[in-house]
C-alpha positions as CSV (number, residue, x, y, z in Angstrom):
1,M,38.6,-8.0,-2.0
2,R,37.5,-4.5,-1.1
3,R,34.3,-3.5,-1.8
4,T,34.2,-0.4,-3.5
5,R,32.7,3.1,-2.3
6,S,29.5,2.7,-4.4
7,A,29.1,-1.0,-3.2
8,R,29.8,0.3,0.2
9,I,27.5,3.4,0.3
10,T,24.4,1.1,-1.2
11,S,24.8,-1.7,1.5
12,D,24.5,1.5,4.1
13,A,21.6,2.5,2.5
14,Y,19.8,-1.4,2.3
15,A,21.1,-1.4,6.0
16,A,19.3,1.3,7.3
17,M,16.0,0.4,4.9
18,K,15.9,-2.7,6.7
19,V,16.2,-0.9,10.0
20,T,13.0,0.7,9.2
21,L,10.9,-2.2,7.8
22,K,12.1,-3.6,12.0
23,A,10.6,-1.3,12.6
24,I,7.4,-2.1,11.0
25,Q,7.4,-5.3,12.2
26,A,7.5,-4.5,15.4
27,S,5.0,-1.7,15.7
28,T,1.2,-2.2,17.0
29,D,-0.3,-0.5,14.2
30,A,0.3,-2.7,11.7
31,C,-1.3,-4.6,10.6
32,A,-0.6,-8.4,10.0
33,P,-0.8,-9.4,6.7
34,L,1.6,-5.9,6.0
35,K,4.2,-7.3,8.7
36,S,3.9,-10.4,6.8
37,A,5.0,-8.9,3.7
38,V,7.7,-6.1,5.3
39,S,9.8,-10.1,6.1
40,T,9.7,-10.6,2.6
41,V,10.7,-7.4,2.1
42,I,13.6,-7.7,4.2
43,V,14.3,-11.3,2.4
44,V,14.4,-9.2,-1.2
45,L,17.3,-6.4,-0.1
46,E,19.5,-9.2,1.7
47,L,19.7,-11.3,-1.4
48,V,19.6,-7.7,-4.4
49,E,22.9,-7.4,-2.1
50,K,23.8,-11.0,-3.8
51,V,22.2,-10.4,-7.5
52,K,24.4,-9.5,-10.7
53,S,22.2,-9.5,-13.5
54,D,20.4,-6.4,-14.1
55,K,22.0,-5.2,-10.4
56,K,20.7,-1.9,-11.3
57,E,17.3,-2.2,-12.2
58,C,16.9,-5.0,-9.6
59,D,18.3,-2.7,-7.2
60,H,15.1,-1.0,-7.8
61,I,12.6,-3.6,-7.4
62,A,14.3,-3.3,-3.9
63,E,13.6,0.2,-2.6
64,R,11.0,0.7,-4.5
65,S,9.5,-2.9,-2.2
66,A,11.1,-1.2,0.9
67,Q,9.1,2.3,-0.4
68,L,6.0,0.9,-0.8
69,V,5.2,-1.1,2.2
70,Q,6.4,2.4,4.0
71,D,3.6,3.9,2.6
72,I,1.1,1.4,2.9
73,L,1.2,2.0,6.8
74,R,1.9,5.5,6.5
75,Q,-1.9,5.6,5.0
76,T,-3.8,2.4,7.3
77,K,-2.3,3.3,10.5
78,E,-5.1,5.2,11.4
79,F,-6.8,2.1,11.0
80,G,-4.7,0.0,13.9
81,V,-4.5,-3.5,12.0
82,A,-8.1,-4.4,11.9
83,L,-8.1,-2.9,8.4
84,P,-10.7,-2.7,6.1
85,A,-11.5,-5.6,3.8
86,E,-11.0,-4.4,0.2
87,V,-7.6,-2.8,1.6
88,E,-6.3,-6.1,3.5
89,E,-7.4,-8.5,0.0
90,S,-4.6,-5.6,-1.9
91,V,-2.3,-6.2,1.2
92,V,-2.3,-10.0,0.6
93,K,-1.7,-8.9,-2.9
94,I,1.7,-7.5,-2.3
95,E,2.8,-9.5,-0.2
96,K,2.4,-12.1,-2.7
97,L,4.2,-10.2,-5.3
98,F,6.3,-8.9,-3.4
99,K,6.7,-13.6,-2.0
100,E,7.5,-13.8,-5.8
101,I,10.0,-11.1,-6.6
102,E,11.5,-13.2,-3.7
103,N,11.8,-16.3,-5.7
104,F,13.1,-14.2,-8.8
105,F,15.6,-13.1,-7.1
106,K,17.0,-16.2,-5.1
107,E,17.5,-17.5,-9.1
108,L,19.2,-14.7,-10.4
109,K,21.5,-15.1,-7.2
110,K,22.1,-18.9,-7.9
111,E,23.3,-17.8,-11.6
112,N,27.2,-18.5,-13.3
113,I,28.2,-15.5,-15.9
114,L,27.6,-18.7,-18.8
115,E,23.9,-17.8,-17.8
116,R,23.3,-14.7,-16.4
117,I,24.5,-13.7,-20.2
118,A,22.3,-16.9,-21.7
119,R,18.9,-15.2,-19.8
120,Q,20.2,-11.6,-20.4
121,D,17.0,-10.4,-22.1
122,R,15.2,-13.1,-20.2
123,N,15.5,-11.4,-16.6
124,K,15.6,-7.7,-17.8
125,S,12.1,-8.3,-18.8
126,Q,11.2,-9.7,-15.7
127,V,12.8,-6.8,-13.8
128,D,10.5,-4.5,-16.1
129,E,8.1,-6.9,-15.4
130,Y,8.0,-7.1,-11.8
131,G,8.5,-2.3,-11.7
132,R,5.5,-2.6,-13.6
133,L,3.4,-4.9,-11.0
134,L,4.3,-2.5,-8.5
135,D,2.8,0.6,-9.2
136,E,-0.9,-1.7,-11.1
137,A,-0.5,-3.8,-6.9
138,M,-0.6,-0.4,-5.6
139,L,-2.9,1.6,-8.2
140,H,-4.9,-1.0,-6.3
141,F,-4.3,-0.9,-3.0
142,N,-4.6,3.2,-3.9
143,F,-8.4,2.4,-5.2
144,N,-9.7,0.4,-2.1
145,M,-8.2,2.9,0.4
146,E,-10.3,6.2,-1.8
147,L,-13.0,3.2,-1.0
148,S,-12.5,2.5,2.0
149,M,-13.0,6.0,3.0
150,H,-16.4,7.2,1.0
151,R,-18.4,4.2,2.6
152,L,-16.5,5.0,5.9
153,H,-17.7,8.8,5.0
154,L,-21.2,7.9,4.4
155,E,-21.4,5.9,7.5
156,F,-20.2,8.8,9.3
157,A,-22.7,10.6,7.7
158,A,-25.6,8.4,8.1
159,V,-25.6,8.2,11.5
160,D,-25.3,11.9,11.7
161,Q,-28.1,12.4,9.9
162,K,-30.1,9.5,12.9
163,R,-28.3,11.6,15.3
164,H,-30.1,15.3,13.5
165,A,-32.8,14.1,13.4
166,A,-33.1,11.9,16.7
167,V,-33.2,15.3,18.6
168,L,-35.4,17.4,16.3
169,A,-38.0,14.6,16.3
170,V,-37.9,16.4,20.3
171,S,-37.4,20.2,19.5
172,H,-39.8,22.1,20.0
173,M,-39.8,23.8,16.4
174,S,-42.9,23.5,14.0
175,E,-43.3,20.2,11.3
176,S,-41.6,22.5,8.5
177,E,-38.7,24.1,10.2
178,R,-38.0,20.6,11.0
179,L,-38.1,19.4,7.7
180,Q,-36.4,21.7,6.2
181,L,-33.1,21.1,8.8
182,L,-33.5,17.4,7.6
183,T,-33.7,18.4,4.3
184,Q,-30.1,20.8,4.5
185,I,-28.1,17.8,6.7
186,R,-29.7,15.2,3.9
187,G,-28.3,17.5,0.7
188,K,-25.0,17.6,2.8
189,V,-24.9,14.3,2.9
190,L,-25.5,14.2,-0.7
191,F,-23.0,16.0,-1.7
192,V,-20.2,14.0,0.7
193,H,-21.0,10.9,-1.2
194,V,-21.7,12.4,-5.2
195,E,-17.6,14.6,-3.6
196,L,-16.1,11.2,-2.9
197,V,-17.6,9.3,-6.4
198,S,-16.2,12.2,-7.9
199,D,-12.9,11.3,-6.7
200,L,-12.9,7.9,-7.4
201,R,-13.8,8.4,-10.5
202,I,-11.1,10.3,-11.4
203,M,-8.6,7.4,-9.9
204,I,-10.5,4.7,-12.0
């Protein structure tokens, strides 16, 4: 049986997605948990082409999963393979969610027509739930990214403050001038802290 034009377009789109995901697998910027997640999403893309229940919704879940791992790489590649602990934890949780989706799609693939009819409502509800869980997982990831950046900014600011203090200690400034400059530096560090905390509260 010849495939419809729509089916061919979808299949071509999935093929392109898989090429992109395999490039992430080969990337030296991707950490091990992300590469594992990518492997799972590739399987999800292969399975979804054979799923017949809630086809449109399942396609959306597969595409959302593929986009999500690309977003994660974009945001984490500056860290290289050594992610901050909380960020890596989020990626591991997302990979586990992808595994759940993979197993669910495997079940859908096995269904015959009578089972698809009987389980229609249940399957739709589960697909909707996976959509919600993907959104929730990405929010959690973004929050942990912000938290990590917040901590790194504070660490850099503290190092910078110590460096300035060391320079001032051997400078020819008067004691009052040194105190005034140190107060300004500490004020800048505090400002960075307040701004980042404010950003985190907005996210929450």
